[in-house]
N, C-alpha and C positions, 0 to 999 in steps of 0.2 A: 395634722400638718406640721406640728412642732417637731415631731420625730424626723420627718423628711427634711426639714430645714437643718436640723442638727446633723443629719447624715451628710447633707450637701456640704456643710461647713467642714466636717471631718474629711471628706473626700478632697476638698480644695486644699487641705493642709498636707496631703500625702506627698511624699517624695516621688520622683519619677519611677523608681523601682517599686515602691509600695503601690503606686497607681497601676503599674503593669500587673502586679500580683493580684490586685483587686479586680482588674478587668478580667483576668483569666478566671478567677474564682466566680465572678458574676456570670460570665458566659456559661460556665458549667452549671451553675445554680439555675440559671434561666432555662437552659436546655432541658434539664431534668424536670423543672416545673412544667414546661411546655409539653414534654413527653407524657407526663402524668395526666395533663389535661386532655391531650389527644386520646389517650387510652380510656379515660372516663367517658369522653364523647362517643368513642366507638362502642363501648359497652352499653351506653344509653341509647344507641341507635341514631344519634344525631347526624351521623355522616352517611347513613344508609341511602338517602335520596341522591346524594352526590355520587356515591359509588354506583348506584343503579343507572344514573344518567351517563356516567362514563362507560359502563359496560354496554349500554344500549348504543352509544355513539360508536364504540369499537365494533360491535357486532354488525352495525349497519354500514361499516366502511368509512365512517366520517373521521376516523383517526387510525393510527397504527401503533404497533408496539414500539417501545423505546429500546 
């Protein structure tokens, strides 16, 4: 937790332009991490039941294509 507290203090000390640059970097960093996690979950079959349920709902006419 000490690392997080130090990071919080550093972020609070950023100038507006530095904060904007940090936000941009973090959004990209977070999106990549999320993408990797989704890919890992797909490969592990963790989303299969959701995909199958969606396909079943589509095939039975309970939803439509976007």
